C-alpha positions in Angstrom: 106.4 90.4 92.5 104.6 92.4 95.2 104.2 90.4 98.4 100.9 90.6 100.3 101.0 89.1 103.8 97.8 88.3 105.6 98.1 87.7 109.4 95.2 85.5 110.6 93.3 82.7 108.9 89.9 83.3 110.4 86.7 83.8 108.3 87.9 87.1 106.8 91.6 86.3 106.5 91.1 82.9 104.8 88.5 84.2 102.4 90.8 87.1 101.4 93.8 84.8 100.9 91.7 82.4 98.8 90.3 85.2 96.6 93.7 86.9 96.1 95.3 83.5 95.4 92.7 82.8 92.7 93.4 86.2 91.1 96.8 87.6 91.8 98.5 84.3 92.8 97.2 82.3 89.9 98.1 85.1 87.5 101.6 85.5 89.0 100.9 89.1 89.7 101.7 88.9 93.4 102.9 86.6 96.1 100.0 86.0 98.5 101.1 84.7 101.9 98.8 83.6 104.8 100.2 83.3 108.4 98.4 81.6 111.3 99.5 80.0 114.5 97.3 76.9 113.8 97.5 74.4 110.9 93.8 74.6 110.1 90.7 76.8 109.9 87.5 76.4 111.9 84.6 78.8 111.5 84.5 80.6 114.8 80.6 81.1 114.9 80.4 77.3 115.3 82.7 76.9 118.3 79.7 76.5 120.5 79.0 73.2 118.7 82.5 72.0 119.5 82.0 72.9 123.1 78.7 71.0 123.3 80.1 68.0 121.4 77.8 68.3 118.4 80.6 69.0 116.0 83.9 67.1 115.7 86.5 69.8 114.8 88.8 67.1 113.2 86.1 66.5 110.6 85.1 70.1 109.9 88.5 71.8 110.2 90.0 73.0 106.9 93.7 72.4 106.3 95.5 75.7 105.5 98.3 73.9 103.4 95.7 72.1 101.3 93.7 75.3 100.7 96.9 77.1 99.8 97.9 74.6 97.2 94.4 74.5 95.7 94.1 78.3 95.5 97.7 79.5 94.6 98.7 81.2 97.9 101.3 80.2 100.4 100.9 79.3 104.0 103.3 79.6 106.9 102.4 78.3 110.4 103.8 80.5 113.1 103.0 82.9 115.9 103.7 86.6 115.3 106.1 88.2 117.7 106.5 91.7 116.4 106.1 94.0 113.4 108.9 96.3 112.0 107.1 98.9 110.0 110.2 100.8 109.1 111.6 97.7 107.3 108.2 96.2 106.4 108.9 92.9 108.0 107.2 90.7 110.6 108.9 88.3 112.9 107.6 84.8 113.7 108.4 82.7 116.7 110.7 79.6 116.1 109.1 76.6 114.5 110.2 74.6 117.6 107.6 75.4 120.1 110.0 74.8 123.0 112.3 77.4 121.6 115.3 75.1 121.9 117.6 75.4 118.8 114.9 77.5 117.2 115.5 80.5 115.1 113.0 83.4 114.7 111.7 83.8 111.2 111.4 87.1 109.3 108.9 87.8 106.5 109.1 90.8 104.3 105.9 92.4 102.9 104.8 95.1 100.5 101.3 95.2 101.8 100.1 93.7 105.2 96.6 92.8 106.2 95.8 92.3 109.8 93.0 89.7 110.3 93.8 88.7 113.9 90.3 88.3 115.1 89.3 88.9 118.7 89.7 87.4 122.2 87.5 87.4 125.3 87.1 90.6 127.1 86.7 90.0 130.9 86.1 93.7 131.6 88.5 93.5 134.6 86.0 91.5 136.6 87.8 89.9 139.5 88.5 86.2 139.1 87.0 86.0 135.6 90.3 85.5 133.7 91.4 82.9 136.3 88.3 80.8 136.7 86.2 81.2 133.6 86.6 79.2 130.4 86.3 80.9 127.0 85.5 80.0 123.4 88.3 81.8 121.6 89.6 78.7 119.8 89.0 75.1 119.0 91.3 74.2 121.9 89.2 76.3 124.3 86.0 74.6 123.1 87.5 71.1 123.4 88.6 72.0 126.9 85.1 73.0 127.9 83.6 69.9 126.3 86.0 67.5 128.2 85.5 69.3 131.5 81.7 69.2 131.1 81.7 65.4 130.4 84.1 64.8 133.3 81.9 66.9 135.6 78.9 64.9 134.7 80.6 61.6 135.2 82.0 62.7 138.6 78.6 64.0 139.7 76.9 60.8 138.7 79.4 58.8 140.8 78.9 61.1 143.8 75.1 61.5 143.4 75.4 65.3 143.1 74.5 67.9 140.5 76.4 69.8 137.8 76.0 73.5 137.6 77.1 75.4 134.4 77.0 79.2 134.4 77.3 81.1 131.1 78.1 84.7 131.5 76.8 86.7 128.6 73.4 86.5 126.8 74.7 87.3 123.3 74.7 84.9 120.4 77.6 82.7 121.8 76.1 82.3 125.2 72.5 81.6 124.0 73.7 79.2 121.3 75.9 77.3 123.7 73.2 77.0 126.4 70.7 75.5 123.9 73.2 73.0 122.4 74.6 72.0 125.8 71.1 71.2 127.0 70.5 68.9 124.1 74.0 67.3 124.5 73.3 66.6 128.1 70.3 64.6 127.1 72.2 62.7 124.3 75.0 61.9 126.7 72.5 60.4 129.2 70.9 58.4 126.4 74.2 56.9 125.5 74.9 56.3 129.3 78.0 58.4 129.3 76.8 59.7 132.7 74.1 58.5 135.0 72.5 61.9 135.8 69.0 62.9 135.0 69.5 65.7 132.4 66.2 67.3 133.4 67.0 67.8 137.1 70.7 67.1 137.8 72.3 69.3 135.1 71.5 72.9 135.7 72.5 75.5 133.1 72.2 79.3 133.7 72.7 82.3 131.4 73.5 85.6 133.1 73.0 88.7 131.1 73.8 92.3 132.3 71.2 93.9 130.0 67.4 93.7 130.3 67.1 91.3 127.4 69.1 88.5 125.8 70.5 89.0 122.3 70.7 92.8 122.3 71.3 92.9 118.6 67.7 91.7 118.0 64.3 93.2 118.7 63.1 92.7 122.3 60.2 90.5 120.9 62.8 88.1 119.4 64.9 88.2 122.5 61.9 87.2 124.6 61.2 84.4 122.2 64.7 83.1 122.7 64.4 83.4 126.5 61.2 81.3 126.3 62.9 78.7 124.2 65.8 78.4 126.6 63.5 78.2 129.6 61.5 75.4 127.8 64.7 73.5 127.8 65.1 73.9 131.5 67.7 76.6 131.3 67.7 79.4 133.8 67.7 82.9 132.2 68.8 85.8 134.5 68.7 89.2 132.8 69.5 92.6 134.3 72.2 90.8 136.4 75.7 92.1 136.4 78.6 89.9 137.5 80.8 91.3 140.2 83.2 88.4 140.8 84.0 84.9 139.6 85.5 82.2 142.0 86.5 78.6 141.4 83.0 77.4 142.2 80.6 80.3 141.9 79.7 83.4 140.0 78.8 86.3 142.3 76.5 89.0 141.0 76.3 92.7 141.9 73.6 92.0 144.5 76.0 89.6 146.3 74.1 86.5 145.3 76.4 83.5 144.6 75.4 81.2 141.7 77.1 77.9 142.1 79.2 76.9 139.2 81.2 73.7 138.4 81.9 75.3 135.1 81.8 79.0 134.2 81.9 80.1 130.5 82.6 83.7 129.8 80.9 85.0 126.7 80.2 88.6 127.7 82.3 90.5 125.1 85.4 90.6 122.9 88.4 92.8 122.3 91.3 92.7 119.9 94.4 90.6 120.9 97.1 92.3 123.0 99.4 92.0 120.0 97.5 94.7 118.1 98.6 97.3 120.7 102.3 96.5 120.0 102.4 97.5 116.4 102.6 101.3 117.0 99.3 101.8 115.1 96.3 103.8 116.3 93.9 101.6 118.3 90.7 102.2 120.2 89.9 101.3 123.8 89.3 97.7 122.6 92.8 97.6 121.0 91.2 97.4 117.6 93.3 98.9 114.7 91.7 102.2 113.6 91.2 102.2 109.9 89.9 104.7 107.3 87.1 104.3 104.8 89.4 102.0 102.7 90.2 99.8 105.7 93.7 101.2 105.7 95.5 102.0 109.0 95.4 105.7 109.7 99.1 105.4 110.5 100.5 103.3 107.7 99.3 103.3 104.1 100.8 99.8 103.6 98.8 98.1 106.4 95.1 97.2 106.3 92.9 95.6 108.9 89.6 93.7 108.7 87.2 91.8 110.9 87.1 91.9 114.7 90.6 93.4 115.1 89.7 96.4 113.0 87.8 99.5 114.2 85.8 100.7 111.2 83.1 103.3 111.7 80.4 103.6 109.0 79.3 107.2 108.5 75.7 106.1 108.6 75.5 102.9 110.7 78.3 103.6 113.2 80.9 101.1 114.3 80.8 97.8 112.5 79.9 95.0 115.0 82.1 91.9 115.6 80.2 89.6 113.2 81.3 87.1 110.6 79.3 89.0 107.9 81.4 92.1 108.5 84.7 90.1 108.1 83.3 88.6 104.9 82.3 91.9 103.4 85.6 93.5 104.3 87.5 90.5 102.9 85.7 90.8 99.5 86.3 94.6 99.5 90.0 94.2 100.1 90.3 91.4 97.6 89.1 93.9 95.0 91.1 96.8 96.3 94.4 94.9 96.5 93.9 93.5 93.0 93.8 97.0 91.5 96.8 98.5 89.8 98.9 100.9 91.9 97.9 104.6 91.5 94.2 103.9 91.0 91.8 105.6 93.5 90.8 103.7 96.6 87.1 103.0 96.9 85.2 103.4 100.2 84.0 100.4 102.1 80.4 100.3 103.1 79.0 97.8 105.5 75.5 96.4 104.7 73.7 94.7 107.6 71.8 91.7 106.3 70.4 90.8 109.6 71.3 88.3 112.4 70.4 84.7 113.1 70.9 82.9 116.4 70.5 79.1 116.8 68.3 77.8 119.6 68.9 74.2 119.1 69.2 71.6 116.3 66.2 72.6 114.3 65.2 76.1 115.4 66.6 79.6 115.4 65.5 83.2 115.8 66.6 86.4 114.1 66.0 89.2 111.6 66.7 89.5 107.9 67.4 92.8 106.2 66.8 93.4 102.5 69.8 94.5 100.6 67.8 96.9 98.4 64.8 97.9 100.5 66.6 97.9 103.9 63.4 96.5 105.5 63.8 94.0 108.2 61.8 90.8 108.6 61.7 88.8 111.8 62.0 85.1 111.4 61.9 82.1 113.8 61.3 78.4 114.2 62.3 75.8 111.6 62.6 78.4 108.8 65.1 80.4 110.7 66.9 77.2 111.7 67.4 76.3 108.0 68.6 79.8 107.2 71.1 79.5 110.0 72.6 76.3 108.6 72.9 78.0 105.2 75.2 80.7 106.7 78.0 78.2 107.2 77.4 76.7 103.7 77.8 80.2 102.3 81.1 80.5 104.0 82.2 77.2 102.5 81.0 78.3 99.1 83.3 81.3 99.3 86.2 78.9 100.0 85.5 75.9 97.9 83.0 76.5 95.2 79.6 74.9 94.5 80.6 71.4 93.5 82.7 70.7 96.6 80.2 72.2 98.9 77.4 70.0 97.6 79.7 66.9 97.8 80.7 67.8 101.4 77.0 68.3 102.4 76.2 64.8 101.1 79.1 63.4 103.1 78.0 65.2 106.2 74.4 63.9 105.8 75.6 60.3 105.4 78.0 60.6 108.4 75.1 61.9 110.5 73.3 58.7 109.8 76.0 56.4 111.3 77.6 58.3 114.2 76.1 59.5 117.5 74.8 63.1 117.5 77.5 64.2 120.0 81.0 63.2 120.8 80.9 60.6 123.6 84.5 61.0 125.0 
Protein backbone atom coordinates (compact mmCIF):
# COMPACT_ATOMS: atom_id res chain seq x y z
CA UNK A 1 0.00 0.00 0.00
CA UNK A 2 0.99 3.60 -0.46
CA UNK A 3 2.41 5.16 2.71
CA UNK A 4 1.37 8.71 3.60
CA UNK A 5 3.44 10.23 6.41
CA UNK A 6 2.28 13.37 8.23
CA UNK A 7 4.87 15.24 10.28
CA UNK A 8 3.19 17.23 13.05
CA UNK A 9 0.03 16.59 15.04
CA UNK A 10 -1.24 20.13 15.40
CA UNK A 11 -4.70 21.27 14.37
CA UNK A 12 -4.12 20.65 10.66
CA UNK A 13 -1.94 17.55 10.90
CA UNK A 14 -4.21 15.67 13.29
CA UNK A 15 -7.38 16.55 11.38
CA UNK A 16 -5.72 15.35 8.17
CA UNK A 17 -4.55 12.09 9.76
CA UNK A 18 -8.01 11.49 11.21
CA UNK A 19 -9.80 12.12 7.90
CA UNK A 20 -7.35 10.01 5.87
CA UNK A 21 -7.51 7.26 8.46
CA UNK A 22 -11.30 7.17 8.23
CA UNK A 23 -11.14 6.89 4.44
CA UNK A 24 -7.89 5.42 3.15
CA UNK A 25 -6.82 3.68 6.35
CA UNK A 26 -10.15 2.05 7.11
CA UNK A 27 -10.48 0.93 3.49
CA UNK A 28 -6.93 -0.50 3.44
CA UNK A 29 -6.13 1.74 0.50
CA UNK A 30 -3.13 3.37 2.15
CA UNK A 31 -1.03 3.33 5.30
CA UNK A 32 -1.48 6.64 7.11
CA UNK A 33 1.24 7.48 9.62
CA UNK A 34 1.35 10.49 11.98
CA UNK A 35 4.64 11.53 13.60
CA UNK A 36 4.93 13.99 16.49
CA UNK A 37 7.45 14.64 19.25
CA UNK A 38 4.70 14.72 21.89
CA UNK A 39 2.31 11.89 22.92
CA UNK A 40 -0.78 14.09 22.78
CA UNK A 41 -2.47 16.97 20.99
CA UNK A 42 -3.53 20.30 22.48
CA UNK A 43 -5.24 22.97 20.39
CA UNK A 44 -2.65 25.73 20.15
CA UNK A 45 -5.12 28.70 20.12
CA UNK A 46 -5.96 27.75 23.73
CA UNK A 47 -2.40 27.77 25.09
CA UNK A 48 -3.09 31.11 26.74
CA UNK A 49 -5.66 29.38 28.96
CA UNK A 50 -2.97 26.94 30.11
CA UNK A 51 -0.59 29.82 30.84
CA UNK A 52 -3.26 31.55 32.92
CA UNK A 53 -4.25 28.35 34.73
CA UNK A 54 -7.81 28.36 33.42
CA UNK A 55 -7.30 25.09 31.55
CA UNK A 56 -5.66 21.89 32.78
CA UNK A 57 -3.85 20.39 29.77
CA UNK A 58 -3.92 16.93 31.33
CA UNK A 59 -7.71 17.01 31.04
CA UNK A 60 -8.01 18.59 27.60
CA UNK A 61 -5.07 16.91 25.86
CA UNK A 62 -5.98 14.32 23.24
CA UNK A 63 -3.96 11.10 23.16
CA UNK A 64 -2.40 10.45 19.74
CA UNK A 65 -2.29 6.63 20.21
CA UNK A 66 -5.96 6.54 21.21
CA UNK A 67 -6.99 8.71 18.25
CA UNK A 68 -4.93 6.51 15.93
CA UNK A 69 -6.64 3.32 17.06
CA UNK A 70 -10.11 4.85 16.79
CA UNK A 71 -9.50 6.26 13.29
CA UNK A 72 -7.33 3.66 11.53
CA UNK A 73 -4.02 5.48 11.29
CA UNK A 74 -0.68 4.82 12.96
CA UNK A 75 1.20 7.04 15.38
CA UNK A 76 4.93 7.18 16.09
CA UNK A 77 6.31 9.49 18.76
CA UNK A 78 9.66 10.94 17.82
CA UNK A 79 11.60 14.02 16.86
CA UNK A 80 12.51 14.47 13.21
CA UNK A 81 16.23 14.75 12.56
CA UNK A 82 16.45 14.90 8.78
CA UNK A 83 14.74 14.20 5.47
CA UNK A 84 16.25 12.17 2.61
CA UNK A 85 14.28 13.21 -0.44
CA UNK A 86 16.29 11.02 -2.81
CA UNK A 87 15.33 7.83 -0.94
CA UNK A 88 12.01 9.25 0.36
CA UNK A 89 12.76 8.58 4.01
CA UNK A 90 12.73 10.56 7.24
CA UNK A 91 15.00 9.89 10.20
CA UNK A 92 13.77 10.15 13.78
CA UNK A 93 15.85 10.57 16.92
CA UNK A 94 16.30 7.50 19.18
CA UNK A 95 13.39 6.64 21.45
CA UNK A 96 15.71 6.98 24.43
CA UNK A 97 15.81 10.72 24.99
CA UNK A 98 19.27 10.56 26.53
CA UNK A 99 20.57 8.97 23.33
CA UNK A 100 22.30 6.17 25.27
CA UNK A 101 21.94 2.80 23.55
CA UNK A 102 19.43 4.44 21.22
CA UNK A 103 19.13 3.83 17.51
CA UNK A 104 17.83 6.38 15.02
CA UNK A 105 14.68 5.25 13.26
CA UNK A 106 14.03 5.53 9.54
CA UNK A 107 10.54 5.78 8.01
CA UNK A 108 9.88 5.46 4.29
CA UNK A 109 7.12 7.41 2.60
CA UNK A 110 5.40 7.66 -0.75
CA UNK A 111 3.82 11.00 0.07
CA UNK A 112 4.92 13.34 2.85
CA UNK A 113 2.89 16.12 4.45
CA UNK A 114 4.71 18.74 6.52
CA UNK A 115 2.48 20.12 9.26
CA UNK A 116 5.19 21.33 11.64
CA UNK A 117 3.44 24.48 12.82
CA UNK A 118 5.36 27.59 13.87
CA UNK A 119 7.64 28.87 16.60
CA UNK A 120 8.16 32.30 18.13
CA UNK A 121 9.89 34.89 15.98
CA UNK A 122 12.03 37.21 18.12
CA UNK A 123 13.01 39.39 15.14
CA UNK A 124 16.63 39.46 16.39
CA UNK A 125 15.71 41.77 19.27
CA UNK A 126 18.64 41.68 21.72
CA UNK A 127 17.91 39.62 24.81
CA UNK A 128 14.45 38.48 23.70
CA UNK A 129 15.35 34.83 23.11
CA UNK A 130 17.30 34.69 26.39
CA UNK A 131 14.90 36.40 28.76
CA UNK A 132 11.37 36.20 27.32
CA UNK A 133 9.03 33.24 27.73
CA UNK A 134 6.93 31.94 24.84
CA UNK A 135 3.72 30.01 24.19
CA UNK A 136 4.91 27.55 21.55
CA UNK A 137 3.85 24.43 23.47
CA UNK A 138 2.02 23.13 26.53
CA UNK A 139 5.36 22.91 28.33
CA UNK A 140 5.99 26.60 27.61
CA UNK A 141 2.55 27.55 28.88
CA UNK A 142 2.97 25.50 32.06
CA UNK A 143 6.36 27.10 32.67
CA UNK A 144 4.81 30.56 32.44
CA UNK A 145 1.95 29.58 34.76
CA UNK A 146 4.25 28.18 37.45
CA UNK A 147 6.59 31.16 37.28
CA UNK A 148 3.64 33.56 37.56
CA UNK A 149 2.34 31.82 40.69
CA UNK A 150 5.83 31.67 42.21
CA UNK A 151 6.36 35.37 41.48
CA UNK A 152 3.05 36.25 43.17
CA UNK A 153 3.84 34.18 46.25
CA UNK A 154 7.34 35.65 46.54
CA UNK A 155 6.08 39.22 46.08
CA UNK A 156 3.46 38.65 48.76
CA UNK A 157 6.11 37.50 51.23
CA UNK A 158 8.37 40.46 50.41
CA UNK A 159 5.54 43.02 50.24
CA UNK A 160 6.41 44.00 46.67
CA UNK A 161 4.62 43.96 43.31
CA UNK A 162 4.61 41.67 40.29
CA UNK A 163 5.09 43.14 36.82
CA UNK A 164 4.16 41.09 33.74
CA UNK A 165 4.99 42.47 30.30
CA UNK A 166 3.46 40.89 27.20
CA UNK A 167 5.18 41.88 23.97
CA UNK A 168 2.75 41.70 21.05
CA UNK A 169 -0.82 42.93 20.85
CA UNK A 170 -2.13 40.22 18.55
CA UNK A 171 -4.64 37.57 19.53
CA UNK A 172 -2.25 35.63 21.78
CA UNK A 173 -1.06 38.66 23.71
CA UNK A 174 -4.53 40.16 24.19
CA UNK A 175 -6.14 36.86 25.19
CA UNK A 176 -3.40 36.03 27.69
CA UNK A 177 -3.56 39.47 29.28
CA UNK A 178 -7.32 39.21 29.80
CA UNK A 179 -7.20 35.67 31.21
CA UNK A 180 -4.19 36.43 33.40
CA UNK A 181 -6.01 39.37 35.00
CA UNK A 182 -8.94 37.12 35.90
CA UNK A 183 -6.63 34.37 37.15
CA UNK A 184 -4.82 36.81 39.44
CA UNK A 185 -8.12 37.63 41.09
CA UNK A 186 -9.08 33.94 41.41
CA UNK A 187 -5.72 33.03 42.94
CA UNK A 188 -6.14 35.83 45.47
CA UNK A 189 -9.65 34.61 46.32
CA UNK A 190 -8.25 31.14 47.05
CA UNK A 191 -5.41 32.74 49.09
CA UNK A 192 -2.68 31.28 46.92
CA UNK A 193 -0.99 34.67 47.26
CA UNK A 194 -1.56 37.66 49.53
CA UNK A 195 -1.30 40.38 46.88
CA UNK A 196 -4.05 42.78 45.98
CA UNK A 197 -4.75 41.83 42.33
CA UNK A 198 -6.01 45.32 41.61
CA UNK A 199 -2.85 47.18 42.65
CA UNK A 200 -0.03 44.70 43.25
CA UNK A 201 -0.15 42.74 39.98
CA UNK A 202 0.54 44.92 36.97
CA UNK A 203 0.07 43.56 33.47
CA UNK A 204 1.19 45.49 30.39
CA UNK A 205 0.73 44.79 26.68
CA UNK A 206 3.25 46.41 24.33
CA UNK A 207 2.31 46.60 20.65
CA UNK A 208 4.47 48.06 17.88
CA UNK A 209 1.49 49.05 15.71
CA UNK A 210 -0.94 51.86 16.35
CA UNK A 211 -3.72 49.45 17.32
CA UNK A 212 -4.09 46.11 19.04
CA UNK A 213 -5.30 43.15 16.95
CA UNK A 214 -4.21 44.36 13.50
CA UNK A 215 -6.38 41.71 11.83
CA UNK A 216 -9.52 43.49 13.06
CA UNK A 217 -11.13 46.83 12.26
CA UNK A 218 -9.67 49.72 14.34
CA UNK A 219 -13.06 50.14 16.00
CA UNK A 220 -12.92 46.54 17.25
CA UNK A 221 -9.29 46.97 18.27
CA UNK A 222 -10.18 50.05 20.31
CA UNK A 223 -12.99 48.10 21.94
CA UNK A 224 -10.52 45.41 22.96
CA UNK A 225 -8.15 48.05 24.36
CA UNK A 226 -10.95 49.55 26.44
CA UNK A 227 -11.85 46.12 27.80
CA UNK A 228 -8.26 45.42 28.79
CA UNK A 229 -7.91 48.80 30.48
CA UNK A 230 -11.14 48.15 32.41
CA UNK A 231 -9.38 45.10 33.84
CA UNK A 232 -6.49 47.28 34.98
CA UNK A 233 -4.18 46.24 32.14
CA UNK A 234 -1.83 48.83 30.69
CA UNK A 235 -2.01 49.02 26.88
CA UNK A 236 0.95 50.61 25.09
CA UNK A 237 0.52 50.91 21.32
CA UNK A 238 2.92 52.47 18.85
CA UNK A 239 5.75 51.18 21.04
CA UNK A 240 8.61 49.16 19.56
CA UNK A 241 10.79 46.95 21.75
CA UNK A 242 14.54 47.55 21.43
CA UNK A 243 15.87 45.15 24.07
CA UNK A 244 14.81 42.62 26.68
CA UNK A 245 16.77 42.13 29.90
CA UNK A 246 16.29 39.79 32.84
CA UNK A 247 14.09 42.29 34.65
CA UNK A 248 12.89 44.83 32.07
CA UNK A 249 11.66 45.45 28.55
CA UNK A 250 13.30 48.51 26.99
CA UNK A 251 11.44 50.28 24.21
CA UNK A 252 12.83 52.24 21.28
CA UNK A 253 12.53 55.49 23.21
CA UNK A 254 14.83 54.10 25.91
CA UNK A 255 12.08 53.69 28.50
CA UNK A 256 12.52 50.60 30.69
CA UNK A 257 9.35 48.74 31.61
CA UNK A 258 9.99 46.65 34.71
CA UNK A 259 9.21 42.97 34.19
CA UNK A 260 9.33 40.02 36.57
CA UNK A 261 7.95 38.00 33.67
CA UNK A 262 8.20 38.81 29.97
CA UNK A 263 6.08 36.91 27.45
CA UNK A 264 6.94 37.29 23.76
CA UNK A 265 3.90 37.04 21.48
CA UNK A 266 4.97 39.38 18.69
CA UNK A 267 5.15 37.01 15.73
CA UNK A 268 5.89 33.52 14.44
CA UNK A 269 8.06 31.77 11.88
CA UNK A 270 8.47 28.19 10.69
CA UNK A 271 10.77 25.88 12.72
CA UNK A 272 14.46 25.81 11.86
CA UNK A 273 13.99 22.22 10.68
CA UNK A 274 12.08 23.45 7.62
CA UNK A 275 15.21 25.13 6.28
CA UNK A 276 17.15 21.83 6.33
CA UNK A 277 14.97 19.90 3.88
CA UNK A 278 16.41 21.42 0.71
CA UNK A 279 12.99 22.80 -0.24
CA UNK A 280 12.19 26.35 -1.30
CA UNK A 281 11.36 28.51 1.73
CA UNK A 282 10.50 32.18 2.26
CA UNK A 283 12.12 34.61 4.69
CA UNK A 284 10.12 33.04 7.55
CA UNK A 285 11.42 29.55 6.65
CA UNK A 286 7.94 28.53 5.47
CA UNK A 287 7.81 25.86 2.75
CA UNK A 288 6.82 27.47 -0.55
CA UNK A 289 3.87 25.56 -2.04
CA UNK A 290 1.88 25.79 -5.24
CA UNK A 291 -1.89 26.04 -5.67
CA UNK A 292 -2.26 22.37 -4.64
CA UNK A 293 -0.20 22.86 -1.46
CA UNK A 294 2.60 20.83 -3.06
CA UNK A 295 6.23 21.87 -2.59
CA UNK A 296 7.57 23.67 -5.63
CA UNK A 297 10.68 21.44 -5.41
CA UNK A 298 9.21 17.99 -4.82
CA UNK A 299 5.94 16.60 -6.16
CA UNK A 300 5.72 14.03 -3.33
CA UNK A 301 5.89 16.57 -0.51
CA UNK A 302 3.04 18.79 0.67
CA UNK A 303 2.87 21.40 3.42
CA UNK A 304 0.00 22.96 5.35
CA UNK A 305 -0.67 25.35 8.19
CA UNK A 306 1.83 27.75 9.72
CA UNK A 307 4.90 26.05 8.20
CA UNK A 308 3.56 26.51 4.64
CA UNK A 309 3.79 29.61 2.46
CA UNK A 310 0.60 29.65 0.40
CA UNK A 311 -0.25 32.81 -1.51
CA UNK A 312 -3.85 33.15 -2.63
CA UNK A 313 -4.14 34.85 -6.04
CA UNK A 314 -6.87 37.13 -4.67
CA UNK A 315 -6.31 37.49 -0.91
CA UNK A 316 -2.51 37.21 -0.79
CA UNK A 317 -0.53 35.19 1.74
CA UNK A 318 -2.63 33.00 4.02
CA UNK A 319 -2.27 34.12 7.67
CA UNK A 320 -1.06 31.81 10.50
CA UNK A 321 -4.52 30.91 11.80
CA UNK A 322 -6.18 27.67 12.84
CA UNK A 323 -8.90 28.10 10.21
CA UNK A 324 -6.27 28.10 7.46
CA UNK A 325 -4.76 24.85 8.76
CA UNK A 326 -8.24 23.31 8.97
CA UNK A 327 -9.18 24.27 5.42
CA UNK A 328 -5.87 23.04 4.05
CA UNK A 329 -6.20 19.76 5.96
CA UNK A 330 -9.63 19.13 4.47
CA UNK A 331 -8.33 20.02 1.00
CA UNK A 332 -5.40 17.61 1.27
CA UNK A 333 -7.63 14.89 2.69
CA UNK A 334 -9.62 15.04 -0.55
CA UNK A 335 -6.60 15.44 -2.82
CA UNK A 336 -4.62 12.55 -1.31
CA UNK A 337 -7.67 10.28 -1.48
CA UNK A 338 -7.91 10.67 -5.24
CA UNK A 339 -6.63 8.02 -7.59
CA UNK A 340 -3.19 8.67 -9.07
CA UNK A 341 -3.25 10.42 -12.41
CA UNK A 342 -6.33 12.52 -11.68
CA UNK A 343 -5.92 16.31 -12.03
CA UNK A 344 -4.97 18.21 -8.91
CA UNK A 345 -7.50 20.83 -7.81
CA UNK A 346 -6.50 24.28 -6.60
CA UNK A 347 -6.79 25.24 -2.95
CA UNK A 348 -8.70 28.41 -2.20
CA UNK A 349 -8.63 29.97 1.25
CA UNK A 350 -11.90 31.46 2.55
CA UNK A 351 -11.59 33.94 5.41
CA UNK A 352 -14.56 33.40 7.72
CA UNK A 353 -13.48 36.11 10.12
CA UNK A 354 -11.62 36.26 13.41
CA UNK A 355 -12.63 36.14 17.07
CA UNK A 356 -10.49 37.14 20.05
CA UNK A 357 -11.37 36.31 23.64
CA UNK A 358 -11.35 39.15 26.16
CA UNK A 359 -12.13 37.08 29.22
CA UNK A 360 -14.43 34.26 30.35
CA UNK A 361 -17.66 35.62 28.89
CA UNK A 362 -16.77 38.17 26.25
CA UNK A 363 -14.93 38.46 22.96
CA UNK A 364 -14.58 40.72 19.96
CA UNK A 365 -14.18 40.03 16.28
CA UNK A 366 -15.63 39.91 12.81
CA UNK A 367 -17.56 37.23 10.92
CA UNK A 368 -17.44 36.94 7.14
CA UNK A 369 -20.21 35.28 5.15
CA UNK A 370 -19.14 32.30 3.02
CA UNK A 371 -21.44 33.27 0.13
CA UNK A 372 -21.89 37.04 0.35
CA UNK A 373 -18.38 37.86 1.60
CA UNK A 374 -19.85 40.59 3.80
CA UNK A 375 -18.33 41.15 7.22
CA UNK A 376 -20.24 41.61 10.46
CA UNK A 377 -18.59 42.98 13.58
CA UNK A 378 -19.50 41.15 16.79
CA UNK A 379 -18.67 41.66 20.43
CA UNK A 380 -19.73 40.99 23.98
CA UNK A 381 -21.40 37.79 25.19
CA UNK A 382 -22.51 36.77 21.69
CA UNK A 383 -18.95 36.88 20.42
CA UNK A 384 -17.83 35.06 23.57
CA UNK A 385 -20.21 32.18 22.82
CA UNK A 386 -19.08 32.02 19.20
CA UNK A 387 -15.47 31.94 20.37
CA UNK A 388 -16.16 28.91 22.56
CA UNK A 389 -17.82 27.15 19.63
CA UNK A 390 -14.61 27.40 17.58
CA UNK A 391 -12.94 24.81 19.80
CA UNK A 392 -16.03 22.63 19.72
CA UNK A 393 -15.89 22.68 15.92
CA UNK A 394 -12.28 21.47 16.06
CA UNK A 395 -13.32 18.62 18.37
CA UNK A 396 -16.21 17.81 16.07
CA UNK A 397 -13.79 17.28 13.20
CA UNK A 398 -11.81 14.86 15.36
CA UNK A 399 -14.47 12.96 17.29
CA UNK A 400 -17.93 13.36 15.81
CA UNK A 401 -21.13 14.76 17.31
CA UNK A 402 -21.94 12.19 20.01
CA UNK A 403 -18.56 12.33 21.71
CA UNK A 404 -18.36 16.12 21.57
CA UNK A 405 -21.76 16.46 23.25
CA UNK A 406 -20.73 13.96 25.92
CA UNK A 407 -17.44 15.74 26.52
CA UNK A 408 -19.20 19.11 26.77
CA UNK A 409 -21.44 17.67 29.49
CA UNK A 410 -18.45 16.27 31.37
CA UNK A 411 -16.67 19.63 31.16
CA UNK A 412 -19.78 21.44 32.45
CA UNK A 413 -20.04 19.09 35.44
CA UNK A 414 -16.33 19.35 36.16
CA UNK A 415 -16.53 23.15 36.16
CA UNK A 416 -19.09 22.90 38.98
CA UNK A 417 -16.77 21.05 41.36
CA UNK A 418 -13.24 22.36 40.69
CA UNK A 419 -11.72 25.84 41.11
CA UNK A 420 -11.79 28.06 38.01
CA UNK A 421 -7.97 28.06 37.82
CA UNK A 422 -5.16 25.68 38.75
CA UNK A 423 -3.94 26.58 42.23
CA UNK A 424 -0.50 24.96 42.17
